[in-house]
N, C-alpha and C positions, 0 to 999 in steps of 0.2 A: 504493499500499499504506500502511496506517496504521501507527502506532508499535508497536502490539502485534504485528502481522504481522512488521514488520522484526526486532523483537527475537527472537520465536520462530524465524523463518527463520535468523537468525545462529547461535543456539545449536544448533538441530537439525542444521544443516548440518555443524557441527563434531562433533556427536556421532554422526552418520551416516557419518562419514568412515572409520570402521574396519569391517572385514568382520564381525567379531563383534557389533557394535552393529547392523549392518544385518540380521542374522538376527534380531533381536528383533522385527522388523517383519514382520507377515503377508504372505502372497502375494497375497491378494485385497484390492483397495482398500477402505478403510474410512474413513468421514469423522468427524473430531472437531472440534466446535464450540467455540471459545474466546471468552468474552465478558468485556470489562472496561469498564464503564459503557456508553457508546453504541458503542463499538469492537468489532468482531466479525471473526473470521477463521475459515476452515475449513481444518484440517490433512488432507490426504489422505495416508493412511498405507497402504503396500503395496508389494510387489515390491521390498523393500529401500531405498525411497525415501520421502521425506516431502516434499510439496508445500504450500505456503502459499498460500490464495486469500483474497482480501478478501471479506467478506460471510458469510452463513450459509447452510449446506446444510439443506434443509427436513427431511430426516430423518436425522440423523447416527447414527452407532453410539455415541457418546458425547458428553457435553458437559461442559465446566468453565467456571465463572464466579466472578467476584470482583472486588475493587478491582484497579487497576494495581498498588498497591503490594504487595498480597497475592500477585498472580500473579507480580511481579518477584522476591519472596522465594522463591517455589517454583522458578522458572527458575534462580536463582542457588543452588540446593541446599538451600533451607530445608526444615524438617521437614514433610513433606506431611501426615503423620497429625495433627499439631498444627493445621495450618491448616484441615484438614477438620473436626475435632472442634470447634473454636472457631468453625466456620461462617463463617471469612473467605474460604474457597474452597467452592465447591458443586460436586458431581460427580454426574453421572447417566449411565446407560447401561452400556456394556461397560467394567467395571473392569480387566479383563486387558489390554484395548487401552491404557487410560490408564497401566497399570504399565509397558507396553513403552515408552511415550513418556517416561516418568520415567527409565527406563534411559538413553535417548538424551540427556535433559537432564543427567544425572549424568556421562555420558561427555563432553559438550561442555565 
């Protein structure tokens, strides 16, 4: 696993530890690709769980990309809207899925 995957796995695992946080995840699995430079991981979200896999899923439900420092700010509770509007973080796809993940990050 690369550094990006390890950081995300640790924070999301803590965030998904409560039953309320797990309810924010959908029932059917969805893929979210997160990229920082040449590092990429796929977050499989669904059934009350998040699984982090190294590499990119070919057709994810959502994508997030940015520099490692910008993604670290986001993971540590930074202003998501500010990071997106300043184009330090780029998002594509199912924004509701990404908002559910954001709740888990804040819970962690």
